[in-house]
C-alpha positions as CSV (number, residue, x, y, z in Angstrom):
1,M,-42.0,0.9,7.2
2,N,-43.0,-1.8,8.8
3,P,-41.0,-2.6,12.5
4,L,-39.6,-5.6,11.6
5,R,-38.0,-4.0,8.6
6,A,-37.1,-0.8,10.7
7,L,-35.5,-3.3,13.2
8,T,-33.0,-4.9,10.3
9,L,-32.4,-1.3,8.4
10,K,-31.5,0.2,12.0
11,S,-29.6,-2.7,14.4
12,R,-28.1,-5.7,14.5
13,R,-28.0,-6.4,18.1
14,L,-30.5,-7.0,20.7
15,S,-29.3,-4.2,22.9
16,W,-30.4,-1.8,20.8
17,L,-33.3,-1.9,22.9
18,F,-31.7,-0.4,26.1
19,R,-29.6,2.7,24.0
20,L,-33.0,4.9,23.8
21,S,-31.7,7.8,25.3
22,S,-31.0,10.1,22.5
23,P,-33.8,13.5,23.1
24,G,-35.7,12.4,20.1
25,V,-36.7,8.7,21.5
26,R,-35.8,8.9,25.3
27,G,-39.3,9.8,26.1
28,L,-40.3,6.3,24.3
29,R,-38.9,4.1,26.9
30,P,-41.7,4.2,29.9
31,G,-44.1,3.3,27.2
32,I,-41.7,0.7,25.4
33,C,-40.5,-0.7,28.4
34,C,-44.1,-0.7,29.7
35,G,-45.5,-2.8,26.4
36,I,-43.1,-5.3,26.7
37,R,-44.4,-6.1,30.6
38,H,-47.7,-6.5,28.8
39,G,-46.2,-8.8,25.8
40,I,-44.4,-10.8,28.3
41,A,-47.2,-11.1,30.3
42,R,-49.4,-11.9,27.1
43,A,-47.2,-14.6,25.8
44,I,-47.5,-16.5,28.2
45,H,-49.8,-18.3,25.6
46,Y,-47.2,-19.0,22.8
47,G,-45.3,-20.4,25.8
48,I,-42.6,-20.1,28.2
49,H,-39.5,-20.8,25.9
50,R,-40.2,-17.7,23.7
51,S,-41.8,-15.7,25.7
52,I,-39.2,-12.8,26.2
53,Q,-39.2,-12.3,22.3
54,I,-42.4,-12.3,21.8
55,G,-42.4,-9.7,25.1
56,I,-39.7,-7.7,23.1
57,G,-41.9,-8.0,19.8
58,V,-45.5,-6.6,21.5
59,G,-43.4,-4.1,23.4
60,L,-42.3,-2.6,20.5
61,L,-45.6,-2.6,18.9
62,A,-47.2,-2.1,21.9
63,G,-44.6,0.6,23.4
64,P,-45.6,3.7,21.5
65,I,-49.3,3.7,21.9
66,L,-48.9,2.9,25.8
67,F,-46.9,5.9,26.0
68,S,-49.0,8.2,24.4
69,A,-52.0,6.5,27.2
70,Q,-49.6,7.4,29.8
71,A,-48.7,10.4,28.7
72,A,-52.6,11.5,28.4
73,K,-52.6,11.3,32.1
74,P,-53.1,14.2,34.1
75,G,-50.2,15.6,35.3
76,R,-47.6,13.0,33.9
77,A,-46.0,14.5,30.6
78,Y,-42.9,12.8,28.5
79,P,-40.7,14.8,26.3
80,G,-41.4,13.7,22.7
81,S,-44.8,12.7,23.2
82,R,-46.4,14.2,19.9
83,G,-49.1,11.4,18.6
84,V,-46.9,8.0,17.7
85,Q,-49.8,6.3,15.4
86,S,-49.8,2.3,14.6
87,D,-51.3,0.3,11.7
88,I,-51.4,-2.9,13.7
89,L,-52.4,-2.2,17.1
90,P,-56.3,-1.2,17.5
91,K,-57.2,2.5,17.2
92,T,-58.6,2.6,20.3
93,T,-58.9,5.5,22.8
94,L,-57.4,4.5,26.0
95,K,-59.4,5.8,29.7
96,P,-57.0,7.2,31.9
97,E,-57.6,4.6,34.1
98,A,-56.7,1.5,31.9
99,T,-54.0,-0.2,32.1
100,P,-51.6,-2.5,30.1
101,T,-53.5,-5.8,30.2
102,D,-56.8,-3.7,28.4
103,L,-54.4,-4.1,25.0
104,L,-55.5,-6.4,23.0
105,L,-53.8,-7.6,20.1
106,Q,-55.4,-8.1,16.3
107,K,-54.1,-11.1,14.7
108,S,-52.0,-9.1,12.3
109,G,-50.4,-7.5,15.1
110,E,-49.7,-11.0,17.1
111,K,-48.4,-12.0,13.2
112,I,-45.7,-9.0,13.4
113,A,-44.8,-9.3,17.2
114,E,-44.3,-13.3,16.7
115,A,-41.9,-11.8,13.7
116,L,-40.2,-9.6,15.7
117,A,-39.7,-12.0,18.8
118,S,-38.2,-14.5,15.8
119,F,-35.6,-12.0,14.5
120,S,-34.5,-11.0,17.7
121,E,-34.1,-14.5,18.3
122,G,-32.3,-15.0,15.4
123,L,-29.8,-11.8,16.6
124,A,-29.3,-13.0,19.9
125,A,-28.0,-16.8,18.6
126,E,-25.7,-14.3,16.2
127,E,-24.1,-12.6,18.9
128,N,-23.5,-15.6,20.4
129,A,-22.0,-17.3,16.9
130,D,-24.8,-20.2,16.9
131,F,-25.4,-19.4,13.4
132,E,-27.5,-22.9,12.5
133,R,-30.2,-21.2,15.2
134,A,-30.1,-17.9,14.0
135,L,-31.0,-19.3,10.3
136,E,-33.2,-21.3,11.3
137,A,-35.0,-18.0,13.3
138,Y,-34.8,-15.5,10.1
139,R,-36.5,-18.5,7.9
140,R,-39.2,-18.5,10.3
141,T,-39.1,-14.5,10.7
142,L,-39.8,-14.6,7.2
143,S,-42.6,-17.2,6.4
144,L,-44.1,-14.7,8.8
145,D,-43.1,-11.2,6.8
146,P,-41.9,-12.3,3.4
147,S,-41.8,-8.0,2.6
148,N,-38.5,-7.9,4.7
149,T,-36.4,-8.1,1.4
150,E,-33.2,-7.1,3.6
151,L,-33.4,-10.1,5.9
152,A,-34.2,-12.3,2.8
153,V,-31.5,-11.4,0.8
154,K,-29.1,-12.0,3.6
155,V,-30.5,-15.5,4.2
156,A,-31.0,-16.3,0.8
157,F,-27.1,-15.6,0.3
158,T,-26.1,-17.9,3.2
159,L,-28.7,-20.6,2.0
160,A,-26.8,-20.2,-1.5
161,Q,-23.7,-20.3,-0.1
162,R,-24.2,-23.7,1.8
163,G,-25.6,-25.1,-1.4
164,E,-29.2,-24.8,-0.8
165,V,-29.7,-22.3,-3.6
166,P,-32.9,-23.2,-4.9
167,Q,-34.4,-22.6,-1.6
168,G,-32.9,-18.9,-1.0
169,I,-34.7,-18.4,-4.9
170,D,-37.5,-19.4,-3.5
171,I,-37.0,-17.0,-0.4
172,L,-36.6,-14.1,-2.6
173,K,-39.2,-14.8,-4.7
174,D,-41.5,-14.5,-1.7
175,A,-39.9,-11.0,-0.8
176,A,-40.2,-10.2,-4.3
177,K,-44.2,-10.9,-3.7
178,A,-44.6,-9.0,-0.8
179,S,-42.9,-6.4,-2.1
180,P,-43.4,-6.3,-6.2
181,K,-42.5,-2.5,-6.3
182,E,-38.6,-3.0,-4.8
183,S,-35.6,-3.3,-7.3
184,L,-33.6,-5.6,-4.3
185,P,-35.3,-9.0,-4.4
186,P,-34.8,-9.3,-8.6
187,L,-31.6,-8.3,-8.4
188,C,-30.6,-10.6,-6.3
189,L,-32.3,-13.4,-7.9
190,S,-30.1,-12.4,-10.5
191,Q,-27.0,-12.6,-8.9
192,L,-28.2,-16.3,-7.7
193,Y,-29.4,-17.4,-11.3
194,G,-25.7,-16.1,-13.0
195,K,-22.9,-16.8,-10.3
196,F,-24.4,-20.0,-8.5
197,L,-26.5,-21.4,-11.3
198,K,-24.9,-20.2,-14.4
199,K,-28.0,-19.6,-15.6
200,Q,-27.6,-16.5,-17.9
201,D,-30.8,-16.0,-19.3
202,L,-33.2,-16.0,-16.4
203,A,-30.3,-13.9,-14.5
204,E,-30.7,-11.3,-17.3
205,R,-34.2,-10.9,-17.0
206,Y,-34.7,-10.6,-13.5
207,A,-31.6,-8.2,-13.6
208,L,-33.8,-5.9,-16.5
209,T,-36.7,-6.6,-14.2
210,A,-34.9,-4.8,-11.1
211,L,-33.9,-1.5,-14.0
212,N,-37.0,-1.0,-15.0
213,L,-38.1,-1.1,-11.7
214,E,-35.4,1.3,-10.4
215,P,-33.7,2.6,-13.2
216,E,-31.1,5.3,-11.6
217,S,-29.9,2.6,-9.6
218,F,-26.7,1.8,-11.3
219,A,-26.5,-1.7,-9.5
220,A,-29.2,-3.1,-12.3
221,Y,-26.8,-2.1,-14.6
222,L,-24.1,-3.4,-12.9
223,A,-25.3,-6.9,-13.0
224,L,-26.8,-6.6,-16.9
225,F,-23.1,-5.8,-17.4
226,E,-21.5,-8.6,-15.9
227,I,-23.8,-10.6,-17.2
228,Y,-23.0,-9.4,-20.7
229,T,-18.8,-10.1,-20.0
230,V,-19.4,-13.6,-18.8
231,S,-21.7,-14.8,-21.4
232,N,-19.0,-13.0,-24.2
233,Q,-21.9,-10.3,-25.4
234,P,-19.6,-7.6,-26.1
235,K,-22.2,-5.8,-28.1
236,K,-24.7,-5.9,-25.3
237,A,-22.4,-4.9,-22.4
238,D,-21.3,-1.8,-24.0
239,A,-24.7,-1.0,-24.8
240,I,-26.0,-1.5,-21.4
241,L,-23.4,1.2,-20.5
242,H,-24.2,3.4,-23.3
243,R,-28.0,3.2,-21.4
244,A,-27.0,4.1,-18.4
245,S,-24.7,7.3,-19.8
246,Q,-27.7,8.5,-20.8
247,S,-29.7,8.1,-17.4
248,P,-31.0,11.7,-16.2
249,T,-30.0,10.5,-12.5
250,Q,-28.5,13.4,-10.6
251,D,-26.9,11.4,-8.0
252,P,-23.3,11.7,-8.4
253,Q,-22.8,7.9,-6.9
254,F,-24.0,6.6,-10.3
255,W,-21.6,8.5,-12.6
256,L,-18.5,7.8,-10.2
257,Q,-19.4,4.0,-10.5
258,L,-19.8,4.4,-14.2
259,A,-16.8,6.1,-14.4
260,E,-14.9,3.2,-12.7
261,I,-15.7,0.5,-14.9
262,Y,-15.4,3.0,-17.9
263,S,-11.9,2.5,-16.4
264,K,-11.9,-0.8,-15.8
265,L,-12.6,-2.0,-19.7
266,P,-9.3,-3.8,-21.1
267,T,-8.9,-1.2,-23.6
268,N,-6.8,1.9,-23.6
269,D,-7.8,4.4,-26.5
270,E,-9.0,8.0,-26.6
271,E,-12.6,6.8,-26.8
272,K,-11.9,5.0,-23.1
273,T,-11.0,8.1,-21.7
274,T,-12.9,10.5,-22.9
275,R,-16.2,8.0,-21.4
276,V,-14.6,8.0,-18.4
277,I,-14.2,12.2,-17.9
278,A,-17.9,12.4,-19.4
279,A,-19.0,10.4,-16.5
280,L,-16.8,12.1,-13.6
281,D,-18.0,15.9,-15.9
282,K,-21.7,14.5,-14.6
283,A,-20.6,13.2,-11.0
284,L,-19.3,17.0,-10.5
285,A,-22.3,18.4,-12.0
286,S,-25.1,15.9,-9.9
287,G,-22.3,16.6,-6.9
288,K,-23.2,20.5,-6.8
289,E,-19.6,21.2,-5.3
290,N,-20.2,18.1,-2.9
291,L,-16.8,18.7,-1.7
292,A,-16.0,14.3,-0.9
293,V,-17.8,14.2,-4.4
294,M,-14.8,16.6,-6.0
295,A,-12.0,14.4,-4.0
296,K,-13.8,11.3,-5.9
297,V,-13.3,12.6,-8.6
298,A,-9.5,14.0,-7.9
299,D,-8.7,10.6,-7.2
300,A,-10.1,9.2,-10.5
301,Y,-7.6,12.2,-12.5
302,A,-5.1,11.0,-10.2
303,V,-5.2,7.3,-11.3
304,M,-5.7,8.6,-14.8
305,R,-2.7,10.4,-15.1
306,K,-4.7,13.8,-15.4
307,V,-3.1,15.2,-12.8
308,E,-3.5,18.6,-14.5
309,L,-7.4,18.0,-13.6
310,A,-6.8,16.4,-10.5
311,I,-4.9,19.7,-8.9
312,P,-7.4,22.1,-9.0
313,L,-10.2,19.8,-7.5
314,Y,-7.4,18.7,-4.7
315,R,-6.8,22.4,-4.3
316,K,-10.7,22.7,-4.0
317,V,-11.3,19.9,-1.3
318,I,-8.1,21.1,0.8
319,E,-9.8,24.7,0.6
320,G,-13.2,23.5,1.3
321,S,-12.4,21.8,4.5
322,K,-13.2,22.6,8.2
323,N,-9.9,21.1,9.3
324,P,-6.9,21.2,7.2
325,R,-5.4,19.4,10.6
326,S,-7.5,16.7,10.3
327,E,-6.2,12.7,8.4
328,E,-8.3,13.3,5.9
329,T,-7.8,16.3,4.9
330,L,-4.0,15.7,5.4
331,A,-4.1,12.4,3.4
332,M,-5.7,14.7,0.2
333,R,-2.9,17.2,0.6
334,D,-0.3,14.3,0.3
335,K,-2.3,13.6,-3.1
336,L,-1.6,17.5,-4.1
337,A,1.7,17.0,-3.7
338,R,2.6,14.0,-5.9
339,C,0.2,15.4,-8.0
340,L,2.3,18.5,-8.7
341,L,6.0,16.3,-8.6
342,A,3.9,14.1,-11.3
343,D,3.3,17.3,-13.2
344,G,6.6,18.9,-12.9
345,K,6.2,21.5,-10.2
346,R,9.0,20.1,-7.4
347,D,9.1,23.2,-5.7
348,E,5.1,23.3,-5.2
349,A,4.9,20.3,-4.1
350,I,7.9,21.0,-1.3
351,A,6.1,23.7,-0.4
352,V,2.7,22.0,0.4
353,L,5.1,19.0,1.9
354,E,6.7,21.8,4.6
355,A,3.2,23.2,5.0
356,M,1.4,19.7,5.9
357,V,4.6,19.4,8.5
358,K,3.4,22.0,10.7
359,D,0.0,20.9,10.9
360,G,0.7,17.4,11.2
361,P,4.0,16.8,12.7
362,A,3.5,13.0,13.8
363,R,3.0,12.3,10.3
364,Y,5.6,10.0,9.0
365,E,4.8,10.3,5.3
366,T,5.0,13.2,5.2
367,Y,8.9,13.6,5.9
368,E,9.7,10.8,4.0
369,M,8.2,12.0,0.7
370,L,10.1,15.4,2.0
371,G,13.5,13.5,1.5
372,E,12.5,12.0,-1.1
373,L,12.1,15.4,-2.9
374,H,15.2,16.6,-1.3
375,A,16.9,14.1,-2.6
376,L,16.0,14.6,-6.0
377,N,16.8,18.5,-5.7
378,D,20.4,16.4,-4.6
379,Q,19.8,18.6,-1.7
380,L,21.6,15.0,0.5
381,E,22.0,16.7,3.8
382,R,18.1,18.0,3.5
383,A,17.3,14.6,2.6
384,T,19.1,13.0,5.7
385,L,17.4,15.0,8.2
386,S,13.5,14.7,7.0
387,Y,14.3,10.4,6.8
388,Q,15.8,11.4,10.1
389,Q,12.8,12.9,11.2
390,A,10.2,10.1,10.1
391,L,12.4,7.5,11.7
392,L,12.0,9.2,14.7
393,I,8.3,8.9,14.1
394,D,8.0,5.3,12.8
395,A,10.8,3.2,12.8
396,S,9.4,-0.3,12.3
397,Q,10.8,-0.6,9.1
398,P,14.4,-1.4,8.5
399,E,14.5,0.1,4.8
400,K,13.9,3.3,6.9
401,F,17.8,2.9,8.5
402,L,18.7,1.6,5.2
403,R,18.2,4.6,2.9
404,I,19.7,7.3,5.7
405,A,23.0,5.0,5.6
406,D,23.0,5.1,1.6
407,L,22.6,8.9,2.3
408,Q,25.2,9.0,4.4
409,L,27.6,7.2,2.0
410,R,27.2,9.8,-1.1
411,Q,27.7,12.5,1.4
412,K,31.1,10.6,2.2
413,K,30.1,10.4,6.0
414,P,30.6,6.7,6.4
415,E,31.4,6.9,10.2
416,E,27.5,8.6,10.5
417,A,26.3,5.1,8.6
418,V,28.2,3.3,10.8
419,K,26.2,4.8,13.9
420,T,23.1,4.4,11.5
421,L,22.9,0.5,11.5
422,T,24.8,-0.3,14.3
423,A,21.5,1.2,15.4
424,A,19.4,-1.0,13.2
425,R,20.7,-3.9,14.0
426,A,20.3,-3.7,17.8
427,R,16.5,-2.7,17.0
428,F,16.4,-5.6,14.3
429,P,18.9,-8.7,15.4
430,R,20.4,-11.2,12.8
431,F,18.5,-9.5,10.0
432,P,21.1,-10.4,7.7
433,R,20.9,-7.6,5.2
434,I,21.4,-4.7,8.3
435,T,24.3,-7.1,9.0
436,Y,25.7,-7.1,5.0
437,S,25.1,-3.4,4.7
438,L,27.3,-2.7,8.1
439,A,30.1,-4.5,6.4
440,L,30.2,-2.4,3.7
441,V,29.7,1.4,5.3
442,M,32.5,-0.4,7.9
443,R,35.0,-1.2,5.4
444,E,34.3,2.8,3.7
445,A,35.2,3.9,7.1
446,K,38.1,2.4,6.6
447,Q,37.6,0.2,9.6
448,F,38.3,-3.5,8.0
449,P,39.2,-5.8,10.7
450,Q,35.2,-4.7,11.9
451,A,34.4,-4.8,8.5
452,L,35.4,-8.6,8.0
453,A,34.2,-9.5,11.5
454,M,30.3,-8.1,10.1
455,F,30.9,-10.4,7.0
456,D,31.0,-13.1,8.8
457,Q,28.2,-12.3,10.8
458,A,26.6,-11.8,7.6
459,A,27.4,-15.2,6.5
460,Q,26.3,-17.0,9.4
461,E,22.8,-15.6,9.7
462,G,22.4,-15.7,5.7
463,Q,22.7,-19.7,6.6
464,N,19.0,-19.8,8.4
465,S,17.7,-16.9,6.5
466,S,15.2,-16.7,2.9
467,E,16.6,-13.8,1.9
468,G,18.9,-14.9,-0.6
469,L,22.2,-13.2,0.6
470,F,24.4,-15.3,-0.6
471,T,24.8,-13.6,-4.2
472,S,27.8,-13.2,-6.2
473,V,27.8,-10.1,-5.5
474,F,28.1,-10.5,-1.3
475,Y,30.9,-12.5,-2.3
476,F,32.7,-10.2,-4.5
477,D,32.1,-7.9,-1.7
478,Y,33.5,-10.0,1.1
479,G,36.2,-10.7,-0.9
480,V,37.4,-6.9,-1.2
481,A,36.7,-6.4,2.2
482,A,39.3,-10.1,3.7
483,E,41.4,-8.3,1.0
484,Q,41.7,-5.0,2.3
485,A,41.7,-6.8,6.0
486,G,45.1,-8.6,5.0
487,K,43.3,-12.3,4.3
488,L,44.4,-12.7,0.8
489,E,44.3,-16.4,1.2
490,L,40.3,-15.4,2.1
491,A,40.2,-12.6,-0.3
492,A,41.0,-15.6,-3.3
493,E,38.3,-18.1,-1.5
494,M,35.8,-15.3,-1.7
495,L,36.4,-14.4,-5.0
496,R,36.4,-17.6,-6.6
497,K,32.8,-18.2,-5.3
498,C,31.7,-15.2,-6.9
499,I,33.4,-16.0,-10.6
500,Q,31.5,-19.5,-10.1
501,L,28.0,-18.1,-9.1
502,D,27.9,-16.0,-12.0
503,P,30.9,-16.4,-14.6
504,S,29.5,-14.5,-17.2
505,N,28.9,-11.4,-15.1
506,A,32.6,-11.7,-13.3
507,A,34.7,-9.4,-14.8
508,Q,35.2,-7.5,-11.6
509,A,36.0,-10.4,-9.9
510,Y,38.5,-11.7,-12.5
511,N,40.2,-8.3,-12.9
512,Y,40.5,-7.9,-8.5
513,L,41.8,-11.5,-8.0
514,G,44.0,-11.1,-10.9
515,Y,45.3,-7.5,-9.7
516,M,45.7,-8.6,-6.4
517,W,48.1,-11.2,-6.9
518,A,49.9,-9.4,-9.6
519,D,50.7,-6.3,-7.1
520,K,51.9,-8.8,-4.2
521,G,53.9,-10.5,-7.3
522,E,51.9,-13.9,-6.8
523,H,50.7,-16.6,-8.6
524,L,51.4,-13.9,-11.9
525,E,50.8,-16.6,-14.2
526,E,47.3,-16.9,-13.4
527,A,46.9,-13.3,-12.5
528,L,47.3,-13.1,-16.0
529,E,45.1,-15.2,-17.3
530,L,41.9,-13.6,-14.7
531,I,42.6,-10.3,-16.2
532,K,42.8,-11.7,-19.7
533,N,39.0,-13.3,-18.9
534,A,38.0,-9.9,-17.5
535,L,38.9,-7.9,-20.5
536,A,37.3,-10.6,-22.9
537,L,33.9,-9.6,-20.5
538,I,34.5,-5.9,-20.7
539,P,37.3,-4.7,-23.5
540,D,39.1,-1.9,-23.3
541,E,37.8,-0.9,-19.9
542,A,40.5,1.3,-18.4
543,A,41.4,-0.4,-15.1
544,F,41.7,-3.9,-16.2
545,L,44.2,-2.3,-19.0
546,D,45.9,-1.3,-15.6
547,S,45.7,-4.5,-14.4
548,L,47.1,-6.3,-17.3
549,G,50.0,-3.5,-17.9
550,W,50.2,-4.1,-14.3
551,C,51.2,-7.9,-14.2
552,Y,53.3,-7.5,-17.6
553,F,55.4,-5.4,-15.3
554,K,55.7,-7.7,-12.5
555,L,56.3,-10.8,-15.1
556,G,59.3,-8.2,-16.3
557,D,57.6,-7.5,-19.8
558,Y,58.3,-4.2,-19.6
559,E,57.5,-3.6,-23.2
560,N,53.8,-4.8,-23.0
561,A,53.1,-2.9,-19.6
562,I,54.0,-0.4,-21.5
563,T,51.6,-0.3,-24.0
564,Y,48.9,-1.7,-21.9
565,L,49.6,0.7,-19.6
566,Q,49.0,4.2,-22.3
567,K,45.9,2.2,-23.4
568,A,44.6,2.7,-20.0
569,A,45.4,6.0,-19.3
570,E,44.2,7.0,-22.5
571,K,41.0,5.8,-21.7
572,M,40.2,6.7,-18.0
573,Q,38.4,9.1,-17.6
574,P,39.0,11.2,-14.9
575,E,42.9,10.7,-15.2
576,E,44.0,8.6,-12.0
577,A,47.2,8.9,-10.6
578,V,47.8,5.2,-10.4
579,I,47.7,4.3,-13.9
580,F,50.8,7.2,-14.1
581,D,52.3,6.5,-11.7
582,H,52.0,2.8,-13.1
583,L,53.2,3.8,-16.3
584,G,56.3,6.1,-14.7
585,D,57.6,2.6,-13.3
586,A,57.4,0.9,-16.2
587,Y,59.2,3.2,-18.2
588,A,61.8,3.7,-15.3
589,A,62.2,-0.2,-15.4
590,G,62.5,0.1,-19.4
591,G,65.6,2.7,-19.0
592,K,63.8,5.4,-20.0
593,Q,64.1,8.3,-17.4
594,A,62.6,11.1,-19.2
595,E,59.4,9.4,-20.0
596,A,59.1,7.8,-16.2
597,L,59.5,11.4,-14.5
598,E,57.4,12.8,-16.4
599,N,54.3,10.5,-15.8
600,W,55.2,10.7,-12.2
601,N,54.7,14.5,-12.2
602,K,51.2,14.0,-14.0
603,A,50.8,11.4,-11.0
604,V,51.8,13.6,-7.9
605,A,49.8,16.6,-9.7
606,L,46.5,14.2,-9.0
607,D,47.6,12.8,-5.7
608,P,49.8,15.9,-4.4
609,K,49.9,14.3,-1.1
610,N,51.7,11.1,-2.0
611,K,55.3,10.9,-0.5
612,E,55.9,7.9,-2.3
613,L,55.4,9.9,-5.7
614,T,57.4,12.6,-4.4
615,E,60.6,10.6,-3.3
616,K,60.2,9.1,-6.8
617,I,60.4,12.0,-8.3
618,D,63.2,13.4,-6.4
619,K,65.0,10.5,-6.6
620,A,64.8,10.6,-10.3
621,Q,65.7,14.2,-10.7
622,K,68.7,13.9,-9.0
623,R,70.1,10.7,-11.2
624,K,69.4,13.6,-14.2
625,A,70.9,16.3,-12.9
626,P,75.1,16.9,-13.9
627,A,77.6,16.3,-11.8
628,P,79.1,19.8,-10.6
629,A,82.4,20.5,-12.4
630,A,86.0,19.8,-10.4
631,V,87.3,23.0,-8.5
632,V,91.2,24.0,-9.7
633,P,93.3,25.1,-6.7
């Protein structure tokens, strides 16, 4: 291989020259260093300002032969000193007493040395972010050695991005002439003509040239497919993919890329799926039990939701892994668990994740997925423990705290939820959503004054936030907290804001405000209209019917009160003590003590610890009992 091309492929920095320490090349260092010294001496003829670069170039070429010459001296030996040949330097036999200055480069060698010097200058300039100087050096390199196709491509695309597309094309054409059997120059010419100049005919011609030079490379097929797609030639696009599918190549990457292109086709039918699976099958056959190929095929099946095909491949990859605790294998086990879950095998997925916890205890994603699955199994305590373990490893997201608090509320542990969100607020100060959630759990924990204070704080924080906190739901929750804290005027203000923001979805707010006034015996006419508005939005809602009946009771209209409270009792599922309590009160006020006692007894059966109900029943029974007979003396 051309020395300059070898340098391009193997290094992007000058410092590689000083890293020749591996066993295979350590022995070359003395010769290369000697060659560099010789090259620097020779380079004086080219000018002092470039002597270092030319010296390096000459040293790279002359170093191996110098090393061989030094190794031939009696008593001198270096590891790895088997014969190193050069097609550029003159084939000469060095006498033992020969010195580096006896080496004279031929014209071709001087040209390559100059190219190497320019290339090293370009690398140094690029390292120092002097891209103009780097580009100039690289172009000078290519003028000396146009066969360096990789460098030619880099320079050509740099020029194209600067708007100098014709110059980039000229460089690639020179590279194509210098290396007529390489497919890279015509392939890149295709890209420049197609994407920069929009000349699809020339783009197609050069892409076909690249394909003919290297028919088992997928890059040319992909280039042609893109050309035909952009130029709206679907038949040609389909034909080139079909031609690719007939390739005899045994390269699994070829088939993986073809499967990916098939999967991105706009159609979504059985034929497309069949093509993808056929390409993936060829990738597996070409891979010959290659675990990396199996993993990629399994990933493709997972994306296609063909989890039944992905699962056995993931298992093979995991079983073949040399290190089950490596991050790559743990990630593969995670994918297996997700596929098992998608396949309805939740218990198997949990077993995989629990085994992962032992091998990768510091991986928070595993605990989070375990928490998700335990929650799906309604094992809320186990889910909470898993999420808390994940939180110990990674507490960087507020959502992690919110999720745990929600689980604690579902387990009727509002005090623990308060602790969780208090810790979250300490970690994420002035984060309105955390403050809002803390207010809600404080309300559930019956810490009404603290909940109201936290709602006030959330309202202040929300003014300086873009979270969109002030929705109708926020004002409803705020109003409920104010009512529970005994702040009725504030509660009414918040509930009216809720109604104003979203009147068509404000049934709960209408009812809550109406019932609040009715229960207090205040603003009864307004309360009646509010509750009717709620029923207009959700007819026959049991809770709203109870509110309406109770409002009529407070207005002294016991007949309507009994009518609506009976409807509420019939529709409420499960039954609630408060409705039977209200109905009993309405019957009692209407003079129907037997019916009142019957409904109070139903209420106390649902709420046996209600002392107020017990007292009502005792008084009613005493009034009902006959007076004791007079005692005759």
